[in-house]
FILUM-630877 format. One record per residue (C-alpha): x, y, z; residue number from 0. Coordinates in steps of 0.001 Angstrom, whole numbers, plus 500000, padded with zeros to 6 digits. Layout:
N
pt c1 = X; c2 = Y; c3 = Z; resi = NUM
...
END
This chain:
215
pt c1 = 321457; c2 = 290536; c3 = 195448; resi = 0
pt c1 = 322098; c2 = 292901; c3 = 192004; resi = 1
pt c1 = 323281; c2 = 291251; c3 = 188748; resi = 2
pt c1 = 327091; c2 = 292610; c3 = 189293; resi = 3
pt c1 = 327355; c2 = 290748; c3 = 192480; resi = 4
pt c1 = 325696; c2 = 287472; c3 = 190579; resi = 5
pt c1 = 328288; c2 = 288067; c3 = 188394; resi = 6
pt c1 = 331375; c2 = 288212; c3 = 190848; resi = 7
pt c1 = 329875; c2 = 285382; c3 = 193139; resi = 8
pt c1 = 330070; c2 = 283315; c3 = 190012; resi = 9
pt c1 = 333044; c2 = 283700; c3 = 188972; resi = 10
pt c1 = 334387; c2 = 283244; c3 = 192521; resi = 11
pt c1 = 334160; c2 = 279950; c3 = 191729; resi = 12
pt c1 = 335890; c2 = 279591; c3 = 187904; resi = 13
pt c1 = 339377; c2 = 281242; c3 = 190205; resi = 14
pt c1 = 341951; c2 = 278644; c3 = 190783; resi = 15
pt c1 = 343132; c2 = 281121; c3 = 193605; resi = 16
pt c1 = 340570; c2 = 281121; c3 = 196009; resi = 17
pt c1 = 338579; c2 = 278857; c3 = 198243; resi = 18
pt c1 = 334785; c2 = 279621; c3 = 199862; resi = 19
pt c1 = 333523; c2 = 278366; c3 = 203219; resi = 20
pt c1 = 335006; c2 = 274397; c3 = 203532; resi = 21
pt c1 = 336773; c2 = 274426; c3 = 200516; resi = 22
pt c1 = 340484; c2 = 274680; c3 = 201646; resi = 23
pt c1 = 339869; c2 = 272604; c3 = 205171; resi = 24
pt c1 = 342059; c2 = 269751; c3 = 202815; resi = 25
pt c1 = 344931; c2 = 272457; c3 = 202899; resi = 26
pt c1 = 345193; c2 = 272681; c3 = 206537; resi = 27
pt c1 = 348696; c2 = 272231; c3 = 207010; resi = 28
pt c1 = 349486; c2 = 271730; c3 = 203489; resi = 29
pt c1 = 348955; c2 = 274783; c3 = 202099; resi = 30
pt c1 = 352528; c2 = 275223; c3 = 200063; resi = 31
pt c1 = 352916; c2 = 271742; c3 = 198996; resi = 32
pt c1 = 349457; c2 = 271209; c3 = 197792; resi = 33
pt c1 = 348181; c2 = 274863; c3 = 196762; resi = 34
pt c1 = 351212; c2 = 276905; c3 = 196366; resi = 35
pt c1 = 353919; c2 = 274133; c3 = 195094; resi = 36
pt c1 = 356310; c2 = 275322; c3 = 197176; resi = 37
pt c1 = 357797; c2 = 275629; c3 = 200684; resi = 38
pt c1 = 358223; c2 = 279442; c3 = 201306; resi = 39
pt c1 = 356835; c2 = 281636; c3 = 204121; resi = 40
pt c1 = 353209; c2 = 281991; c3 = 204205; resi = 41
pt c1 = 351653; c2 = 285722; c3 = 205023; resi = 42
pt c1 = 348024; c2 = 286248; c3 = 206748; resi = 43
pt c1 = 345705; c2 = 289040; c3 = 206091; resi = 44
pt c1 = 343218; c2 = 288960; c3 = 208027; resi = 45
pt c1 = 339584; c2 = 291290; c3 = 206545; resi = 46
pt c1 = 341715; c2 = 291605; c3 = 203785; resi = 47
pt c1 = 338689; c2 = 293258; c3 = 201916; resi = 48
pt c1 = 339715; c2 = 294105; c3 = 198196; resi = 49
pt c1 = 342908; c2 = 292190; c3 = 198751; resi = 50
pt c1 = 345420; c2 = 295703; c3 = 197616; resi = 51
pt c1 = 346997; c2 = 295037; c3 = 200750; resi = 52
pt c1 = 347424; c2 = 290767; c3 = 199693; resi = 53
pt c1 = 348289; c2 = 291008; c3 = 196256; resi = 54
pt c1 = 350709; c2 = 294518; c3 = 196390; resi = 55
pt c1 = 353079; c2 = 292296; c3 = 199615; resi = 56
pt c1 = 352923; c2 = 289834; c3 = 196634; resi = 57
pt c1 = 353999; c2 = 291512; c3 = 193994; resi = 58
pt c1 = 356787; c2 = 293220; c3 = 196804; resi = 59
pt c1 = 357866; c2 = 289937; c3 = 198111; resi = 60
pt c1 = 357552; c2 = 286966; c3 = 195182; resi = 61
pt c1 = 359216; c2 = 284928; c3 = 197647; resi = 62
pt c1 = 356284; c2 = 284427; c3 = 199926; resi = 63
pt c1 = 352735; c2 = 283214; c3 = 199679; resi = 64
pt c1 = 349920; c2 = 285454; c3 = 200648; resi = 65
pt c1 = 346451; c2 = 284694; c3 = 201470; resi = 66
pt c1 = 343802; c2 = 286930; c3 = 202267; resi = 67
pt c1 = 340983; c2 = 285986; c3 = 204428; resi = 68
pt c1 = 337673; c2 = 287537; c3 = 203941; resi = 69
pt c1 = 333619; c2 = 286704; c3 = 204339; resi = 70
pt c1 = 332718; c2 = 288599; c3 = 201482; resi = 71
pt c1 = 332848; c2 = 287725; c3 = 198274; resi = 72
pt c1 = 332325; c2 = 290545; c3 = 196400; resi = 73
pt c1 = 335116; c2 = 292259; c3 = 197631; resi = 74
pt c1 = 337691; c2 = 289504; c3 = 197720; resi = 75
pt c1 = 336343; c2 = 288681; c3 = 194146; resi = 76
pt c1 = 338395; c2 = 292101; c3 = 193251; resi = 77
pt c1 = 341889; c2 = 291216; c3 = 194805; resi = 78
pt c1 = 341161; c2 = 287641; c3 = 193279; resi = 79
pt c1 = 340256; c2 = 288723; c3 = 189765; resi = 80
pt c1 = 344010; c2 = 290977; c3 = 189764; resi = 81
pt c1 = 346052; c2 = 288583; c3 = 190600; resi = 82
pt c1 = 344552; c2 = 286275; c3 = 188247; resi = 83
pt c1 = 344728; c2 = 288714; c3 = 184992; resi = 84
pt c1 = 348044; c2 = 289791; c3 = 186259; resi = 85
pt c1 = 349605; c2 = 286122; c3 = 186932; resi = 86
pt c1 = 350774; c2 = 286798; c3 = 190517; resi = 87
pt c1 = 351002; c2 = 283124; c3 = 191952; resi = 88
pt c1 = 351879; c2 = 283714; c3 = 194908; resi = 89
pt c1 = 348475; c2 = 284678; c3 = 196433; resi = 90
pt c1 = 345017; c2 = 282909; c3 = 196949; resi = 91
pt c1 = 342046; c2 = 283639; c3 = 199033; resi = 92
pt c1 = 339684; c2 = 282086; c3 = 201550; resi = 93
pt c1 = 336361; c2 = 283046; c3 = 202239; resi = 94
pt c1 = 335889; c2 = 282287; c3 = 205193; resi = 95
pt c1 = 334622; c2 = 283969; c3 = 209295; resi = 96
pt c1 = 338276; c2 = 284580; c3 = 210666; resi = 97
pt c1 = 336958; c2 = 282962; c3 = 213988; resi = 98
pt c1 = 337022; c2 = 279742; c3 = 211870; resi = 99
pt c1 = 340613; c2 = 280251; c3 = 211088; resi = 100
pt c1 = 341950; c2 = 277300; c3 = 213464; resi = 101
pt c1 = 340079; c2 = 274983; c3 = 211005; resi = 102
pt c1 = 341928; c2 = 276341; c3 = 207568; resi = 103
pt c1 = 345457; c2 = 276741; c3 = 209445; resi = 104
pt c1 = 347725; c2 = 274533; c3 = 211358; resi = 105
pt c1 = 350160; c2 = 274957; c3 = 214593; resi = 106
pt c1 = 353066; c2 = 277509; c3 = 212961; resi = 107
pt c1 = 352012; c2 = 277278; c3 = 209703; resi = 108
pt c1 = 352073; c2 = 280345; c3 = 209065; resi = 109
pt c1 = 354647; c2 = 282841; c3 = 209222; resi = 110
pt c1 = 353179; c2 = 286896; c3 = 209958; resi = 111
pt c1 = 349943; c2 = 288403; c3 = 210174; resi = 112
pt c1 = 348416; c2 = 291414; c3 = 208289; resi = 113
pt c1 = 345349; c2 = 293395; c3 = 209730; resi = 114
pt c1 = 344802; c2 = 296105; c3 = 208178; resi = 115
pt c1 = 341744; c2 = 298491; c3 = 208919; resi = 116
pt c1 = 338972; c2 = 296258; c3 = 209802; resi = 117
pt c1 = 335848; c2 = 297058; c3 = 211515; resi = 118
pt c1 = 336582; c2 = 298686; c3 = 214501; resi = 119
pt c1 = 333456; c2 = 297375; c3 = 215994; resi = 120
pt c1 = 333728; c2 = 300563; c3 = 218285; resi = 121
pt c1 = 329959; c2 = 298909; c3 = 220329; resi = 122
pt c1 = 331412; c2 = 297735; c3 = 223589; resi = 123
pt c1 = 329002; c2 = 294393; c3 = 223774; resi = 124
pt c1 = 331180; c2 = 293838; c3 = 220559; resi = 125
pt c1 = 334590; c2 = 293920; c3 = 222288; resi = 126
pt c1 = 334507; c2 = 290379; c3 = 221692; resi = 127
pt c1 = 334324; c2 = 290885; c3 = 218026; resi = 128
pt c1 = 337543; c2 = 292744; c3 = 217467; resi = 129
pt c1 = 340473; c2 = 291031; c3 = 215567; resi = 130
pt c1 = 342437; c2 = 292281; c3 = 218282; resi = 131
pt c1 = 340390; c2 = 290254; c3 = 221001; resi = 132
pt c1 = 341999; c2 = 288049; c3 = 223266; resi = 133
pt c1 = 340137; c2 = 285335; c3 = 221814; resi = 134
pt c1 = 341553; c2 = 285821; c3 = 218310; resi = 135
pt c1 = 344894; c2 = 286635; c3 = 219264; resi = 136
pt c1 = 344948; c2 = 283127; c3 = 221350; resi = 137
pt c1 = 343752; c2 = 281741; c3 = 218261; resi = 138
pt c1 = 346481; c2 = 283643; c3 = 216217; resi = 139
pt c1 = 349305; c2 = 282848; c3 = 218239; resi = 140
pt c1 = 348435; c2 = 278949; c3 = 217293; resi = 141
pt c1 = 349361; c2 = 279176; c3 = 213687; resi = 142
pt c1 = 351612; c2 = 282190; c3 = 213886; resi = 143
pt c1 = 355566; c2 = 280367; c3 = 214582; resi = 144
pt c1 = 357066; c2 = 281533; c3 = 216476; resi = 145
pt c1 = 358224; c2 = 285160; c3 = 217044; resi = 146
pt c1 = 356033; c2 = 285588; c3 = 213888; resi = 147
pt c1 = 354857; c2 = 289495; c3 = 213605; resi = 148
pt c1 = 350702; c2 = 290631; c3 = 213512; resi = 149
pt c1 = 350906; c2 = 294065; c3 = 212056; resi = 150
pt c1 = 347895; c2 = 296008; c3 = 212459; resi = 151
pt c1 = 347354; c2 = 299192; c3 = 211059; resi = 152
pt c1 = 344018; c2 = 301613; c3 = 211031; resi = 153
pt c1 = 342345; c2 = 304959; c3 = 211390; resi = 154
pt c1 = 340655; c2 = 304106; c3 = 214370; resi = 155
pt c1 = 342375; c2 = 305742; c3 = 217392; resi = 156
pt c1 = 340086; c2 = 303507; c3 = 219667; resi = 157
pt c1 = 340593; c2 = 300301; c3 = 218142; resi = 158
pt c1 = 344325; c2 = 300883; c3 = 218364; resi = 159
pt c1 = 344170; c2 = 302117; c3 = 222335; resi = 160
pt c1 = 342229; c2 = 299290; c3 = 222646; resi = 161
pt c1 = 345118; c2 = 296912; c3 = 221439; resi = 162
pt c1 = 347606; c2 = 298609; c3 = 223167; resi = 163
pt c1 = 345312; c2 = 297765; c3 = 226188; resi = 164
pt c1 = 345680; c2 = 293577; c3 = 224904; resi = 165
pt c1 = 348909; c2 = 293648; c3 = 224275; resi = 166
pt c1 = 349609; c2 = 295178; c3 = 227544; resi = 167
pt c1 = 346952; c2 = 292375; c3 = 229533; resi = 168
pt c1 = 348319; c2 = 289670; c3 = 227694; resi = 169
pt c1 = 352597; c2 = 290508; c3 = 228143; resi = 170
pt c1 = 353138; c2 = 290399; c3 = 224215; resi = 171
pt c1 = 355957; c2 = 292096; c3 = 223125; resi = 172
pt c1 = 355083; c2 = 295079; c3 = 221084; resi = 173
pt c1 = 358118; c2 = 296015; c3 = 218435; resi = 174
pt c1 = 356737; c2 = 299264; c3 = 216524; resi = 175
pt c1 = 353702; c2 = 301669; c3 = 218215; resi = 176
pt c1 = 352836; c2 = 304944; c3 = 216081; resi = 177
pt c1 = 349879; c2 = 306915; c3 = 216781; resi = 178
pt c1 = 350983; c2 = 308896; c3 = 213076; resi = 179
pt c1 = 352507; c2 = 305998; c3 = 210102; resi = 180
pt c1 = 352997; c2 = 308923; c3 = 207709; resi = 181
pt c1 = 355127; c2 = 310989; c3 = 210148; resi = 182
pt c1 = 357248; c2 = 308336; c3 = 211991; resi = 183
pt c1 = 360600; c2 = 306698; c3 = 210828; resi = 184
pt c1 = 358157; c2 = 303473; c3 = 210024; resi = 185
pt c1 = 356690; c2 = 304308; c3 = 206583; resi = 186
pt c1 = 358625; c2 = 301868; c3 = 204186; resi = 187
pt c1 = 357181; c2 = 300730; c3 = 200917; resi = 188
pt c1 = 355315; c2 = 298520; c3 = 202881; resi = 189
pt c1 = 353704; c2 = 300075; c3 = 205314; resi = 190
pt c1 = 352822; c2 = 302517; c3 = 202574; resi = 191
pt c1 = 351134; c2 = 300436; c3 = 200788; resi = 192
pt c1 = 347138; c2 = 301937; c3 = 201165; resi = 193
pt c1 = 344189; c2 = 300410; c3 = 200905; resi = 194
pt c1 = 340857; c2 = 302035; c3 = 199016; resi = 195
pt c1 = 339830; c2 = 302609; c3 = 202543; resi = 196
pt c1 = 342769; c2 = 304174; c3 = 203826; resi = 197
pt c1 = 343358; c2 = 306990; c3 = 200572; resi = 198
pt c1 = 339875; c2 = 307839; c3 = 201814; resi = 199
pt c1 = 340787; c2 = 308575; c3 = 205521; resi = 200
pt c1 = 344223; c2 = 310132; c3 = 204603; resi = 201
pt c1 = 341877; c2 = 312777; c3 = 202388; resi = 202
pt c1 = 340517; c2 = 313988; c3 = 205479; resi = 203
pt c1 = 343793; c2 = 314219; c3 = 207181; resi = 204
pt c1 = 342856; c2 = 311528; c3 = 209223; resi = 205
pt c1 = 346054; c2 = 310330; c3 = 211388; resi = 206
pt c1 = 346987; c2 = 305904; c3 = 210200; resi = 207
pt c1 = 347870; c2 = 303619; c3 = 213635; resi = 208
pt c1 = 350156; c2 = 300888; c3 = 212859; resi = 209
pt c1 = 351151; c2 = 298208; c3 = 215625; resi = 210
pt c1 = 353500; c2 = 295459; c3 = 215476; resi = 211
pt c1 = 353433; c2 = 292712; c3 = 217793; resi = 212
pt c1 = 354562; c2 = 288908; c3 = 218694; resi = 213
pt c1 = 353921; c2 = 286455; c3 = 221502; resi = 214
END
């Protein structure tokens, strides 16, 4: 591991807005009371990477709480550093495997979920690893409040089509569906937040897919 990564991992331990692996277990059902010290709605960004969406949403909506979830600490460091430096108090980061999300959040504790440019896991053998596969969606259903939405932004057309198929098979409620977000009516200030990876895709004129659905 390079010196820069080692420095970032060491610094993560000093951030008050970061919980690593088993550290967040005691916050289940108590994120609002124990970490955020309020009863505001809680929004998750899964596979948050550098946390751009988490931080930008927190700045747009100061009356909501946002938690970025990812396993890669050197990426989470960027969002946690920004939130710390800019004193953005309605942001936290959780470094865990997303498969373990039920260990860290209680039933109905979450108001909304964002999945922005996740690994599409294109191999058929890894279909169950896609973050919109039924196994994951069944977990999201538990932690979401009734009517809570899942938002997917992806450049990957295969993941987009797969997710639409799963939505239909599971008889979920599709609210928004576009395969070309920035040439659609939906590109508001929230959906126009651009991650590091999205900016790279847009340089090459890649279409951006967006789905919003509920259980």
